[in-house]
C-alpha positions in Angstrom: 16.6 10.9 2.4 13.0 9.8 3.5 12.8 6.3 4.9 9.8 5.7 2.7 11.7 6.7 -0.4 14.5 4.6 0.7 12.2 1.5 1.0 10.6 2.2 -2.3 14.2 2.2 -3.9 14.7 -1.2 -2.1 11.6 -2.4 -3.9 12.8 -1.1 -7.2 16.1 -2.8 -6.8 14.5 -6.1 -5.9 12.2 -5.8 -9.0 15.1 -5.2 -11.4 16.9 -8.2 -9.8 13.9 -10.3 -10.4 13.9 -9.3 -14.1 17.7 -10.3 -14.3 16.9 -13.7 -12.9 14.0 -14.2 -15.4 16.4 -13.1 -18.3 18.9 -15.8 -17.0 16.2 -18.4 -16.8 15.1 -17.7 -20.4 18.5 -18.5 -21.7 19.9 -22.0 -22.6 23.0 -22.7 -20.5 25.9 -25.1 -21.3 25.7 -27.0 -18.0 23.6 -27.3 -14.8 26.1 -25.4 -12.7 26.3 -22.5 -15.3 22.6 -22.0 -14.8 23.4 -20.8 -11.3 26.9 -19.3 -11.8 26.3 -16.9 -14.6 26.7 -13.0 -14.4 22.9 -12.5 -14.4 22.3 -14.6 -11.4 25.3 -13.3 -9.5 24.4 -9.7 -10.1 20.8 -10.3 -9.3 21.6 -12.0 -5.9 24.0 -9.1 -5.1 21.2 -6.7 -5.9 18.9 -8.7 -3.6 21.5 -8.4 -0.9 21.8 -4.6 -1.5 18.1 -4.2 -1.4 17.9 -6.0 2.0 20.5 -3.5 3.3 18.7 -0.6 2.0 15.4 -2.0 3.5 17.1 -2.4 6.8 18.2 1.2 6.9 14.8 2.4 5.7 13.1 0.6 8.6 15.1 2.6 11.1 13.0 5.6 10.3 9.5 4.2 9.5 6.9 2.1 11.1 7.1 -1.6 10.4 3.4 -1.8 9.4 4.3 0.2 6.3 6.8 -2.4 5.0 4.4 -5.0 3.4 2.2 -2.2 1.8 5.2 -0.7 0.1 6.6 -4.1 -0.7 3.4 -5.0 -2.6 4.3 -2.3 -5.2 7.0 -4.7 -6.3 4.4 -6.9 -7.9 3.1 -4.0 -10.0 6.7 -2.9 -11.0 7.6 -6.5 -12.1 4.5 -6.5 -14.2 5.5 -3.3 -15.9 9.2 -4.3 -16.3 8.2 -7.6 -17.8 6.0 -5.8 -20.3 8.8 -3.5 -21.2 11.8 -5.8 -21.4 10.1 -9.1 -22.5 7.1 -7.9 -24.2 4.8 -10.0 -22.0 1.0 -9.4 -22.4 -0.8 -7.6 -19.7 -4.0 -9.7 -19.4 -7.3 -8.8 -17.7 -6.4 -11.1 -14.8 -3.1 -9.2 -14.3 -4.9 -5.9 -14.4 -7.5 -7.1 -11.9 -4.7 -8.3 -9.6 -2.9 -4.9 -9.9 -6.2 -3.1 -9.1 -6.6 -5.3 -6.1 -3.1 -4.5 -4.9 -3.9 -0.7 -5.4 -7.2 -0.9 -3.6 -5.6 -2.7 -0.7 -3.0 0.1 -0.4 -5.6 2.8 -0.5 -7.8 0.9 2.1 -4.7 0.4 4.3 -3.9 4.1 4.4 -7.5 5.4 4.9 
């Protein structure tokens, strides 16, 4: 598998885990400790750990300078996932931010 595709999969895993953490934060929990020891949080942190491992393996075959550029795609993915799962509005400011990220990626690779 391509190291770039592997790193993109790491970004996808991280983005999904962020959605799980947000889902947990939106719920009312019985106690303070249950806010941090519920299935959503435990699974999300497990996914973060897995994404880190996948990222380490991806960096074995790619240049380090590409990491932050690919990682910035996570911001766009979280925006899309939040819209899909939580029905959040995509505002003009969010679109402008997304366009800035995309322009930055294009400029980096020119």
